[in-house]
MOPAC internal coordinates of N, CA, C and O (Angstrom, degrees):
PM7 1SCF
backbone

  N    0.0000 0     0.00 0     0.00 0    0    0    0
  C    1.4507 1     0.00 0     0.00 0    1    0    0
  C    1.5355 1   109.01 1     0.00 0    2    1    0
  O    1.2310 1   120.64 1   -42.75 1    3    2    1
  N    1.2934 1   116.39 1   137.25 1    3    2    1
  C    1.4677 1   121.99 1  -179.18 1    5    3    2
  C    1.5147 1   111.27 1   -69.72 1    6    5    3
  O    1.2310 1   121.10 1   -30.47 1    7    6    5
  N    1.3191 1   115.50 1   149.53 1    7    6    5
  C    1.4638 1   121.14 1   175.75 1    9    7    6
  C    1.5216 1   109.01 1  -148.86 1   10    9    7
  O    1.2310 1   121.60 1   -18.97 1   11   10    9
  N    1.3086 1   114.55 1   161.03 1   11   10    9
  C    1.4604 1   120.69 1   176.44 1   13   11   10
  C    1.5271 1   108.84 1   -76.38 1   14   13   11
  O    1.2310 1   120.81 1   -39.99 1   15   14   13
  N    1.3421 1   116.07 1   140.01 1   15   14   13
  C    1.4610 1   119.59 1   176.17 1   17   15   14
  C    1.5179 1   110.24 1   -63.74 1   18   17   15
  O    1.2310 1   120.58 1   -36.60 1   19   18   17
  N    1.3142 1   116.49 1   143.40 1   19   18   17
  C    1.4655 1   121.28 1   173.47 1   21   19   18
  C    1.5302 1   108.68 1   -80.04 1   22   21   19
  O    1.2310 1   120.56 1   -15.19 1   23   22   21
  N    1.3165 1   116.54 1   164.81 1   23   22   21
  C    1.4708 1   120.62 1   177.02 1   25   23   22
  C    1.5309 1   110.35 1   -57.73 1   26   25   23
  O    1.2310 1   120.18 1   139.45 1   27   26   25
  N    1.3028 1   117.27 1   -40.55 1   27   26   25
  C    1.4646 1   120.81 1   179.44 1   29   27   26
  C    1.5284 1   111.46 1   -63.87 1   30   29   27
  O    1.2310 1   120.56 1   138.49 1   31   30   29
  N    1.3194 1   116.53 1   -41.51 1   31   30   29
  C    1.4657 1   120.21 1   178.41 1   33   31   30
  C    1.5307 1   111.22 1   -66.65 1   34   33   31
  O    1.2310 1   120.50 1   139.83 1   35   34   33
  N    1.3255 1   116.65 1   -40.17 1   35   34   33
  C    1.4585 1   120.27 1   178.15 1   37   35   34
  C    1.5161 1   110.33 1   -62.19 1   38   37   35
  O    1.2310 1   120.86 1   133.74 1   39   38   37
  N    1.3221 1   115.95 1   -46.26 1   39   38   37
  C    1.4712 1   120.54 1   179.30 1   41   39   38
  C    1.5170 1   110.52 1   -61.36 1   42   41   39
  O    1.2310 1   120.25 1   136.08 1   43   42   41
  N    1.3231 1   117.14 1   -43.92 1   43   42   41
  C    1.4594 1   121.46 1   179.49 1   45   43   42
  C    1.5247 1   111.07 1   -61.63 1   46   45   43
  O    1.2310 1   119.77 1   135.07 1   47   46   45
  N    1.3185 1   118.04 1   -44.93 1   47   46   45
  C    1.4711 1   121.30 1   179.93 1   49   47   46
  C    1.5297 1   110.86 1   -64.42 1   50   49   47
  O    1.2310 1   120.65 1   137.19 1   51   50   49
  N    1.3438 1   116.35 1   -42.81 1   51   50   49
  C    1.4638 1   120.48 1   179.27 1   53   51   50
  C    1.5279 1   110.49 1   -62.74 1   54   53   51
  O    1.2310 1   120.48 1   132.98 1   55   54   53
  N    1.3214 1   116.68 1   -47.02 1   55   54   53
  C    1.4649 1   120.15 1  -177.89 1   57   55   54
  C    1.5284 1   111.52 1   -66.59 1   58   57   55
  O    1.2310 1   119.56 1   147.55 1   59   58   57
  N    1.3084 1   118.45 1   -32.45 1   59   58   57
  C    1.4679 1   120.80 1   175.04 1   61   59   58
  C    1.5254 1   110.43 1   -65.64 1   62   61   59
  O    1.2310 1   120.39 1   140.67 1   63   62   61
  N    1.3361 1   116.87 1   -39.33 1   63   62   61
  C    1.4723 1   119.93 1   176.24 1   65   63   62
  C    1.5295 1   109.95 1   -63.78 1   66   65   63
  O    1.2310 1   120.62 1   134.63 1   67   66   65
  N    1.3322 1   116.43 1   -45.37 1   67   66   65
  C    1.4649 1   121.02 1  -178.58 1   69   67   66
  C    1.5236 1   111.10 1   -62.20 1   70   69   67
  O    1.2310 1   120.20 1   133.30 1   71   70   69
  N    1.3227 1   117.22 1   -46.70 1   71   70   69
  C    1.4632 1   119.08 1  -179.41 1   73   71   70
  C    1.5270 1   111.10 1   -68.40 1   74   73   71
  O    1.2310 1   120.23 1   148.55 1   75   74   73
  N    1.3276 1   117.17 1   -31.45 1   75   74   73
  C    1.4687 1   119.92 1   174.69 1   77   75   74
  C    1.5223 1   111.18 1   -63.17 1   78   77   75
  O    1.2310 1   120.52 1   139.53 1   79   78   77
  N    1.3319 1   116.61 1   -40.47 1   79   78   77
  C    1.4703 1   120.93 1   176.38 1   81   79   78
  C    1.5184 1   110.34 1   -62.58 1   82   81   79
  O    1.2310 1   120.54 1   133.51 1   83   82   81
  N    1.3177 1   116.56 1   -46.49 1   83   82   81
  C    1.4698 1   120.46 1  -179.48 1   85   83   82
  C    1.5256 1   111.22 1   -60.90 1   86   85   83
  O    1.2310 1   120.53 1   135.41 1   87   86   85
  N    1.3211 1   116.59 1   -44.59 1   87   86   85
  C    1.4680 1   120.12 1  -179.37 1   89   87   86
  C    1.5318 1   111.28 1   -65.83 1   90   89   87
  O    1.2310 1   120.70 1   136.42 1   91   90   89
  N    1.3232 1   116.27 1   -43.58 1   91   90   89
  C    1.4614 1   119.43 1  -179.51 1   93   91   90
  C    1.5178 1   110.67 1   -59.76 1   94   93   91
  O    1.2310 1   120.21 1   125.75 1   95   94   93
  N    1.3182 1   117.20 1   -54.25 1   95   94   93
  C    1.4603 1   120.39 1  -176.14 1   97   95   94
  C    1.5260 1   112.07 1   -72.42 1   98   97   95
  O    1.2310 1   119.69 1   154.84 1   99   98   97
  N    1.3324 1   118.20 1   -25.16 1   99   98   97
  C    1.4579 1   120.94 1   176.24 1  101   99   98
  C    1.5134 1   112.54 1   -71.71 1  102  101   99
  O    1.2310 1   120.66 1   152.11 1  103  102  101
  N    1.3324 1   116.35 1   -27.89 1  103  102  101
  C    1.4652 1   121.40 1  -177.45 1  105  103  102
  C    1.5185 1   113.80 1   -99.58 1  106  105  103
  O    1.2310 1   119.82 1   178.13 1  107  106  105
  N    1.3263 1   117.95 1    -1.87 1  107  106  105
  C    1.4638 1   120.51 1  -170.71 1  109  107  106
  C    1.5261 1   113.29 1   -68.29 1  110  109  107
  O    1.2310 1   119.80 1   154.60 1  111  110  109
  N    1.3344 1   117.98 1   -25.40 1  111  110  109
  C    1.4547 1   120.40 1   175.68 1  113  111  110
  C    1.5109 1   115.22 1    82.10 1  114  113  111
  O    1.2310 1   119.86 1  -171.19 1  115  114  113
  N    1.3286 1   117.88 1     8.81 1  115  114  113
  C    1.4613 1   118.91 1   177.22 1  117  115  114
  C    1.5230 1   109.20 1   -86.06 1  118  117  115
  O    1.2310 1   121.05 1     2.51 1  119  118  117
  N    1.3129 1   115.60 1  -177.49 1  119  118  117
  C    1.4550 1   117.15 1   179.72 1  121  119  118
  C    1.5321 1   109.11 1   -68.41 1  122  121  119
  O    1.2310 1   120.14 1   -26.70 1  123  122  121
  N    1.3303 1   117.35 1   153.30 1  123  122  121
  C    1.4695 1   121.41 1  -173.61 1  125  123  122
  C    1.5323 1   114.00 1   -57.51 1  126  125  123
  O    1.2310 1   119.83 1   142.21 1  127  126  125
  N    1.3296 1   117.92 1   -37.79 1  127  126  125
  C    1.4581 1   120.20 1  -179.56 1  129  127  126
  C    1.5235 1   111.01 1   -64.69 1  130  129  127
  O    1.2310 1   120.32 1   134.20 1  131  130  129
  N    1.3398 1   116.98 1   -45.80 1  131  130  129
  C    1.4685 1   120.15 1   179.08 1  133  131  130
  C    1.5274 1   111.12 1   -64.69 1  134  133  131
  O    1.2310 1   120.60 1   141.82 1  135  134  133
  N    1.3333 1   116.46 1   -38.18 1  135  134  133
  C    1.4626 1   119.81 1   178.49 1  137  135  134
  C    1.5259 1   110.48 1   -65.58 1  138  137  135
  O    1.2310 1   119.94 1   137.49 1  139  138  137
  N    1.3168 1   117.72 1   -42.51 1  139  138  137
  C    1.4661 1   120.83 1   178.84 1  141  139  138
  C    1.5274 1   110.59 1   -64.10 1  142  141  139
  O    1.2310 1   120.39 1   134.98 1  143  142  141
  N    1.3276 1   116.87 1   -45.02 1  143  142  141
  C    1.4647 1   120.38 1   178.98 1  145  143  142
  C    1.5279 1   111.01 1   -64.24 1  146  145  143
  O    1.2310 1   120.22 1   140.76 1  147  146  145
  N    1.3166 1   117.19 1   -39.24 1  147  146  145
  C    1.4618 1   120.82 1   177.79 1  149  147  146
  C    1.5153 1   111.77 1   -64.22 1  150  149  147
  O    1.2310 1   120.51 1   138.60 1  151  150  149
  N    1.3291 1   116.64 1   -41.40 1  151  150  149
  C    1.4644 1   120.75 1   178.93 1  153  151  150
  C    1.5257 1   110.41 1   -65.39 1  154  153  151
  O    1.2310 1   120.26 1   136.94 1  155  154  153
  N    1.3252 1   117.11 1   -43.06 1  155  154  153
  C    1.4646 1   120.34 1   178.24 1  157  155  154
  C    1.5249 1   109.96 1   -62.49 1  158  157  155
  O    1.2310 1   120.29 1   133.60 1  159  158  157
  N    1.3160 1   117.05 1   -46.40 1  159  158  157
  C    1.4638 1   121.16 1   178.86 1  161  159  158
  C    1.5244 1   110.38 1   -57.07 1  162  161  159
  O    1.2310 1   120.38 1   133.71 1  163  162  161
  N    1.3199 1   116.87 1   -46.29 1  163  162  161
  C    1.4645 1   121.15 1  -179.61 1  165  163  162
  C    1.5259 1   111.56 1   -62.68 1  166  165  163
  O    1.2310 1   119.99 1   141.64 1  167  166  165
  N    1.3241 1   117.63 1   -38.36 1  167  166  165
  C    1.4668 1   121.22 1   177.22 1  169  167  166
  C    1.5283 1   110.81 1   -64.58 1  170  169  167
  O    1.2310 1   120.73 1   138.60 1  171  170  169
  N    1.3303 1   116.21 1   -41.40 1  171  170  169
  C    1.4613 1   119.46 1   179.82 1  173  171  170
  C    1.5251 1   111.24 1   -67.39 1  174  173  171
  O    1.2310 1   120.24 1   143.04 1  175  174  173
  N    1.3311 1   117.15 1   -36.96 1  175  174  173
  C    1.4671 1   120.99 1   175.20 1  177  175  174
  C    1.5343 1   109.05 1   -61.38 1  178  177  175
  O    1.2310 1   120.46 1   137.88 1  179  178  177
  N    1.3296 1   116.72 1   -42.12 1  179  178  177
  C    1.4619 1   121.00 1   178.17 1  181  179  178
  C    1.5331 1   110.25 1   -61.27 1  182  181  179
  O    1.2310 1   120.01 1   132.12 1  183  182  181
  N    1.3342 1   117.59 1   -47.88 1  183  182  181
  C    1.4665 1   120.97 1   179.72 1  185  183  182
  C    1.5222 1   111.97 1   -63.57 1  186  185  183
  O    1.2310 1   120.56 1   145.61 1  187  186  185
  N    1.3377 1   116.54 1   -34.39 1  187  186  185
  C    1.4584 1   121.52 1  -179.80 1  189  187  186
  C    1.5280 1   112.82 1   -73.59 1  190  189  187
  O    1.2310 1   120.02 1   166.30 1  191  190  189
  N    1.3310 1   117.56 1   -13.70 1  191  190  189
  C    1.4551 1   120.53 1   179.85 1  193  191  190
  C    1.5069 1   113.87 1    85.47 1  194  193  191
  O    1.2310 1   120.22 1  -159.71 1  195  194  193
  N    1.3101 1   117.18 1    20.29 1  195  194  193
  C    1.4576 1   120.69 1  -179.59 1  197  195  194
  C    1.5222 1   111.98 1  -110.29 1  198  197  195
  O    1.2310 1   120.80 1  -159.11 1  199  198  197
  N    1.3219 1   116.07 1    20.89 1  199  198  197
  C    1.4552 1   122.87 1   175.95 1  201  199  198
  C    1.5283 1   106.69 1  -106.16 1  202  201  199
  O    1.2310 1   120.47 1   -45.12 1  203  202  201
  N    1.3028 1   116.71 1   134.88 1  203  202  201
  C    1.4685 1   120.62 1  -177.21 1  205  203  202
  C    1.5250 1   111.10 1   -57.88 1  206  205  203
  O    1.2310 1   120.90 1   -44.33 1  207  206  205
  N    1.2983 1   115.88 1   135.67 1  207  206  205
  C    1.4538 1   120.59 1   171.78 1  209  207  206
  C    1.5182 1   115.98 1    86.71 1  210  209  207
  O    1.2310 1   119.47 1  -176.86 1  211  210  209
  N    1.3267 1   118.61 1     3.14 1  211  210  209
  C    1.4626 1   119.13 1   179.45 1  213  211  210
  C    1.5233 1   109.79 1  -148.38 1  214  213  211
  O    1.2310 1   120.06 1   -47.34 1  215  214  213
  N    1.3349 1   117.50 1   132.66 1  215  214  213
  C    1.4660 1   119.54 1   178.63 1  217  215  214
  C    1.5301 1   110.99 1   -75.02 1  218  217  215
  O    1.2310 1   120.81 1   -12.57 1  219  218  217
  N    1.3176 1   116.05 1   167.43 1  219  218  217
  C    1.4565 1   120.62 1   176.51 1  221  219  218
  C    1.5121 1   111.43 1   -63.90 1  222  221  219
  O    1.2310 1   121.46 1   -18.66 1  223  222  221
  N    1.3107 1   114.82 1   161.34 1  223  222  221
  C    1.4560 1   121.38 1  -179.58 1  225  223  222
  C    1.5229 1   108.90 1  -122.86 1  226  225  223
  O    1.2310 1   120.44 1   -48.08 1  227  226  225
  N    1.3213 1   116.76 1   131.92 1  227  226  225
  C    1.4622 1   120.92 1   175.00 1  229  227  226
  C    1.5287 1   107.48 1   -78.38 1  230  229  227
  O    1.2310 1   120.80 1   -41.37 1  231  230  229
  N    1.3025 1   116.07 1   138.63 1  231  230  229
  C    1.4590 1   121.34 1  -179.11 1  233  231  230
  C    1.5207 1   107.72 1  -121.82 1  234  233  231
  O    1.2310 1   120.59 1   -54.74 1  235  234  233
  N    1.3081 1   116.48 1   125.26 1  235  234  233
  C    1.4493 1   121.69 1  -177.88 1  237  235  234
  C    1.5174 1   110.26 1  -121.74 1  238  237  235
  O    1.2310 1   120.78 1   -30.77 1  239  238  237
  N    1.3320 1   116.12 1   149.23 1  239  238  237
  C    1.4577 1   119.32 1   169.47 1  241  239  238
  C    1.5262 1   106.54 1   -73.96 1  242  241  239
  O    1.2310 1   120.37 1   -34.60 1  243  242  241
  N    1.3112 1   116.90 1   145.40 1  243  242  241
  C    1.4572 1   121.52 1  -176.67 1  245  243  242
  C    1.5247 1   108.81 1  -142.05 1  246  245  243
  O    1.2310 1   120.25 1  -110.18 1  247  246  245
  N    1.3440 1   117.12 1    69.82 1  247  246  245
  C    1.4578 1   119.64 1  -176.77 1  249  247  246
  C    1.5221 1   112.40 1   -68.87 1  250  249  247
  O    1.2310 1   121.31 1   -22.41 1  251  250  249
  N    1.3135 1   115.10 1   157.59 1  251  250  249
  C    1.4603 1   121.52 1   174.57 1  253  251  250
  C    1.5348 1   108.04 1   -61.66 1  254  253  251
  O    1.2310 1   119.56 1   -35.93 1  255  254  253
  N    1.3223 1   118.44 1   144.07 1  255  254  253
  C    1.4662 1   120.22 1  -178.34 1  257  255  254
  C    1.5355 1   114.46 1   -56.04 1  258  257  255
  O    1.2310 1   119.83 1   152.82 1  259  258  257
  N    1.3267 1   117.92 1   -27.18 1  259  258  257
  C    1.4720 1   121.15 1  -178.96 1  261  259  258
  C    1.5248 1   113.32 1   -85.86 1  262  261  259
  O    1.2310 1   119.83 1   170.59 1  263  262  261
  N    1.3356 1   117.93 1    -9.41 1  263  262  261
  C    1.4664 1   120.51 1  -174.85 1  265  263  262
  C    1.5158 1   113.43 1   -60.90 1  266  265  263
  O    1.2310 1   119.83 1   135.65 1  267  266  265
  N    1.3243 1   117.93 1   -44.35 1  267  266  265
  C    1.4642 1   121.14 1  -175.61 1  269  267  266
  C    1.5291 1   110.36 1   -58.36 1  270  269  267
  O    1.2310 1   120.63 1   128.39 1  271  270  269
  N    1.3154 1   116.41 1   -51.61 1  271  270  269
  C    1.4665 1   120.26 1  -178.79 1  273  271  270
  C    1.5321 1   110.95 1   -61.85 1  274  273  271
  O    1.2310 1   120.33 1   137.93 1  275  274  273
  N    1.3327 1   116.98 1   -42.07 1  275  274  273
  C    1.4676 1   121.11 1   179.23 1  277  275  274
  C    1.5211 1   111.13 1   -58.90 1  278  277  275
  O    1.2310 1   120.57 1   131.39 1  279  278  277
  N    1.3215 1   116.51 1   -48.61 1  279  278  277
  C    1.4671 1   120.50 1  -177.57 1  281  279  278
  C    1.5292 1   111.74 1   -68.12 1  282  281  279
  O    1.2310 1   120.18 1   141.22 1  283  282  281
  N    1.3261 1   117.26 1   -38.78 1  283  282  281
  C    1.4654 1   120.21 1   176.62 1  285  283  282
  C    1.5299 1   109.60 1   -61.87 1  286  285  283
  O    1.2310 1   120.59 1   134.45 1  287  286  285
  N    1.3348 1   116.48 1   -45.55 1  287  286  285
  C    1.4703 1   121.11 1   179.37 1  289  287  286
  C    1.5248 1   111.88 1   -59.79 1  290  289  287
  O    1.2310 1   120.39 1   152.16 1  291  290  289
  N    1.3303 1   116.86 1   -27.84 1  291  290  289
  C    1.4658 1   121.61 1  -178.71 1  293  291  290
  C    1.5284 1   112.74 1  -100.32 1  294  293  291
  O    1.2310 1   120.37 1  -170.24 1  295  294  293
  N    1.3331 1   116.89 1     9.76 1  295  294  293
  C    1.4589 1   121.04 1   178.34 1  297  295  294
  C    1.5133 1   113.76 1    66.96 1  298  297  295
  O    1.2310 1   120.38 1  -151.63 1  299  298  297
  N    1.3288 1   116.88 1    28.37 1  299  298  297
  C    1.4695 1   121.53 1  -176.73 1  301  299  298
  C    1.5324 1   110.33 1  -110.21 1  302  301  299
  O    1.2310 1   121.08 1   -24.40 1  303  302  301
  N    1.3234 1   115.54 1   155.60 1  303  302  301
  C    1.4633 1   120.47 1   172.90 1  305  303  302
  C    1.5267 1   108.48 1   -69.04 1  306  305  303
  O    1.2310 1   120.69 1   -24.52 1  307  306  305
  N    1.3158 1   116.29 1   155.48 1  307  306  305
  C    1.4615 1   120.55 1  -178.21 1  309  307  306
  C    1.5218 1   110.03 1  -138.25 1  310  309  307
  O    1.2310 1   121.39 1   -20.68 1  311  310  309
  N    1.3229 1   114.95 1   159.32 1  311  310  309
  C    1.4631 1   120.93 1   177.69 1  313  311  310
  C    1.5250 1   109.74 1   -83.46 1  314  313  311
  O    1.2310 1   120.34 1   -32.20 1  315  314  313
  N    1.3234 1   116.96 1   147.80 1  315  314  313
  C    1.4631 1   119.38 1   177.07 1  317  315  314
  C    1.5250 1   110.18 1   -70.11 1  318  317  315
  O    1.2310 1   121.00 1   -18.63 1  319  318  317
  N    1.3157 1   115.69 1   161.37 1  319  318  317
  C    1.4600 1   120.82 1   178.01 1  321  319  318
  C    1.5126 1   111.93 1   -71.69 1  322  321  319
  O    1.2310 1   120.72 1    -3.52 1  323  322  321
  N    1.2985 1   116.24 1   176.48 1  323  322  321
  C    1.4585 1   122.07 1  -173.58 1  325  323  322
  C    1.5163 1   113.38 1   -77.08 1  326  325  323
  O    1.2310 1   118.91 1   156.20 1  327  326  325
  N    1.3317 1   119.69 1   -23.80 1  327  326  325
  C    1.4638 1   120.12 1   179.13 1  329  327  326
  C    1.5195 1   107.97 1   -57.27 1  330  329  327
  O    1.2310 1   120.73 1   -59.74 1  331  330  329
  N    1.3208 1   116.21 1   120.26 1  331  330  329
  C    1.4603 1   119.86 1  -171.83 1  333  331  330
  C    1.5261 1   111.18 1  -150.59 1  334  333  331
  O    1.2310 1   119.82 1  -115.20 1  335  334  333
  N    1.3209 1   117.94 1    64.80 1  335  334  333
  C    1.4703 1   118.49 1  -174.89 1  337  335  334
  C    1.5260 1   115.00 1   -64.99 1  338  337  335
  O    1.2310 1   119.77 1   154.44 1  339  338  337
  N    1.3285 1   118.04 1   -25.56 1  339  338  337
  C    1.4674 1   119.16 1  -177.92 1  341  339  338
  C    1.5288 1   113.85 1  -102.85 1  342  341  339
  O    1.2310 1   119.63 1  -175.86 1  343  342  341
  N    1.3195 1   118.32 1     4.14 1  343  342  341
  C    1.4586 1   121.16 1   177.61 1  345  343  342
  C    1.5140 1   115.03 1    79.53 1  346  345  343
  O    1.2310 1   119.67 1  -168.54 1  347  346  345
  N    1.3317 1   118.23 1    11.46 1  347  346  345
  C    1.4627 1   120.41 1  -173.92 1  349  347  346
  C    1.5217 1   113.90 1   -75.92 1  350  349  347
  O    1.2310 1   119.65 1   166.40 1  351  350  349
  N    1.3216 1   118.28 1   -13.60 1  351  350  349
  C    1.4640 1   120.61 1  -177.91 1  353  351  350
  C    1.5258 1   111.60 1   -94.88 1  354  353  351
  O    1.2310 1   120.01 1   177.84 1  355  354  353
  N    1.2995 1   117.59 1    -2.16 1  355  354  353
  C    1.4657 1   119.59 1   179.48 1  357  355  354
  C    1.5121 1   109.95 1   -54.08 1  358  357  355
  O    1.2310 1   120.99 1   -44.34 1  359  358  357
  N    1.3070 1   115.70 1   135.66 1  359  358  357
  C    1.4541 1   120.49 1  -175.10 1  361  359  358
  C    1.5194 1   111.69 1   -60.94 1  362  361  359
  O    1.2310 1   119.84 1   135.20 1  363  362  361
  N    1.3012 1   117.92 1   -44.80 1  363  362  361
  C    1.4600 1   119.58 1  -172.92 1  365  363  362
  C    1.5097 1   114.56 1   -91.45 1  366  365  363
  O    1.2310 1   119.52 1   170.09 1  367  366  365
  N    1.3211 1   118.53 1    -9.91 1  367  366  365
  C    1.4498 1   119.36 1  -175.11 1  369  367  366
  C    1.5136 1   109.45 1    60.63 1  370  369  367
  O    1.2310 1   119.87 1    52.27 1  371  370  369
  N    1.3181 1   117.85 1  -127.73 1  371  370  369
  C    1.4660 1   121.37 1  -179.53 1  373  371  370
  C    1.5262 1   112.61 1  -100.62 1  374  373  371
  O    1.2310 1   119.98 1   173.37 1  375  374  373
  N    1.3275 1   117.64 1    -6.63 1  375  374  373
  C    1.4588 1   120.79 1  -179.42 1  377  375  374
  C    1.5298 1   110.13 1   -74.33 1  378  377  375
  O    1.2310 1   120.57 1   -21.73 1  379  378  377
  N    1.3145 1   116.52 1   158.27 1  379  378  377
  C    1.4622 1   121.47 1   176.13 1  381  379  378
  C    1.5222 1   108.61 1   -96.75 1  382  381  379
  O    1.2310 1   120.57 1   -50.67 1  383  382  381
  N    1.3284 1   116.51 1   129.33 1  383  382  381
  C    1.4536 1   121.04 1  -178.63 1  385  383  382
  C    1.5203 1   112.38 1   -53.21 1  386  385  383
  O    1.2310 1   120.96 1   131.51 1  387  386  385
  N    1.3319 1   115.76 1   -48.49 1  387  386  385
  C    1.4649 1   117.66 1  -174.11 1  389  387  386
  C    1.5200 1   111.43 1   -67.30 1  390  389  387
  O    1.2310 1   119.57 1   154.25 1  391  390  389
  N    1.3254 1   118.43 1   -25.75 1  391  390  389
  C    1.4605 1   119.90 1   174.65 1  393  391  390
  C    1.5264 1   111.68 1   -72.44 1  394  393  391
  O    1.2310 1   120.57 1   151.78 1  395  394  393
  N    1.3184 1   116.52 1   -28.22 1  395  394  393
  C    1.4663 1   121.43 1  -178.53 1  397  395  394
  C    1.5327 1   112.52 1   -83.23 1  398  397  395
  O    1.2310 1   119.87 1   159.40 1  399  398  397
  N    1.3337 1   117.85 1   -20.60 1  399  398  397
  C    1.4595 1   122.62 1  -171.59 1  401  399  398
  C    1.5216 1   113.57 1   -54.85 1  402  401  399
  O    1.2310 1   119.98 1   130.97 1  403  402  401
  N    1.3139 1   117.64 1   -49.03 1  403  402  401
  C    1.4620 1   118.82 1  -172.48 1  405  403  402
  C    1.5191 1   112.54 1   -69.36 1  406  405  403
  O    1.2310 1   119.65 1   156.59 1  407  406  405
  N    1.3179 1   118.27 1   -23.41 1  407  406  405
  C    1.4491 1   120.80 1   171.64 1  409  407  406
  C    1.5229 1   111.41 1   -65.41 1  410  409  407
  O    1.2310 1   120.85 1   146.36 1  411  410  409
  N    1.3313 1   115.98 1   -33.64 1  411  410  409
  C    1.4579 1   120.49 1   178.91 1  413  411  410
  C    1.5199 1   112.17 1   -81.65 1  414  413  411
  O    1.2310 1   119.99 1   146.69 1  415  414  413
  N    1.3212 1   117.63 1   -33.31 1  415  414  413
  C    1.4665 1   120.04 1  -178.78 1  417  415  414
  C    1.5166 1   112.16 1   -65.30 1  418  417  415
  O    1.2310 1   120.14 1   153.68 1  419  418  417
  N    1.3241 1   117.33 1   -26.32 1  419  418  417
  C    1.4554 1   120.73 1   178.62 1  421  419  418
  C    1.5156 1   113.11 1   -80.22 1  422  421  419
  O    1.2310 1   120.05 1   174.28 1  423  422  421
  N    1.3280 1   117.51 1    -5.72 1  423  422  421
  C    1.4562 1   122.10 1  -179.34 1  425  423  422
  C    1.5207 1   110.61 1   -97.65 1  426  425  423
  O    1.2310 1   121.15 1   -20.38 1  427  426  425
  N    1.3211 1   115.41 1   159.62 1  427  426  425
  C    1.4594 1   119.62 1   172.76 1  429  427  426
  C    1.5274 1   108.02 1   -70.94 1  430  429  427
  O    1.2310 1   119.89 1   -14.37 1  431  430  429
  N    1.3310 1   117.81 1   165.63 1  431  430  429
  C    1.4569 1   120.99 1   178.19 1  433  431  430
  C    1.5218 1   111.42 1   -59.06 1  434  433  431
  O    1.2310 1   120.02 1   143.10 1  435  434  433
  N    1.3271 1   117.57 1   -36.90 1  435  434  433
  C    1.4660 1   121.59 1   179.58 1  437  435  434
  C    1.5194 1   110.59 1   -67.12 1  438  437  435
  O    1.2310 1   120.00 1   135.57 1  439  438  437
  N    1.3255 1   117.60 1   -44.43 1  439  438  437
  C    1.4692 1   120.93 1   179.27 1  441  439  438
  C    1.5213 1   111.07 1   -64.99 1  442  441  439
  O    1.2310 1   120.00 1   138.80 1  443  442  441
  N    1.3140 1   117.60 1   -41.20 1  443  442  441
  C    1.4585 1   121.77 1  -178.22 1  445  443  442
  C    1.5312 1   110.92 1   -66.15 1  446  445  443
  O    1.2310 1   120.28 1   148.50 1  447  446  445
  N    1.3341 1   117.07 1   -31.50 1  447  446  445
  C    1.4529 1   121.07 1  -179.57 1  449  447  446
  C    1.5179 1   113.16 1   -77.18 1  450  449  447
  O    1.2310 1   120.23 1   162.20 1  451  450  449
  N    1.3283 1   117.16 1   -17.80 1  451  450  449
  C    1.4763 1   120.35 1  -177.77 1  453  451  450
  C    1.5026 1   111.90 1   -77.00 1  454  453  451
  O    1.2310 1   120.10 1   180.00 1  455  454  453

């Protein structure tokens, strides 16, 4: 009889996918940069829900409760809090992470962080 996965089962399945990605790209024998990029791409595919056997995962910013006040006091922009009933704080919005990756890989670390 079918049943809903428990939180423990979901975590176990996700972590097995993640470690499978790490093992695959760690053993592939290509140059380290290509292996790192391949592993990142595979992780983003997993988060996007386009990896066999696992649904997509919503990713939210989750700042410390004191961050907003600290950044306001310092005249800096701040991340919104975790309360997100309409999904507007999701990091990726409607875009797919793995589709966005290569646009970032062509940028310098400073450009990618902006």
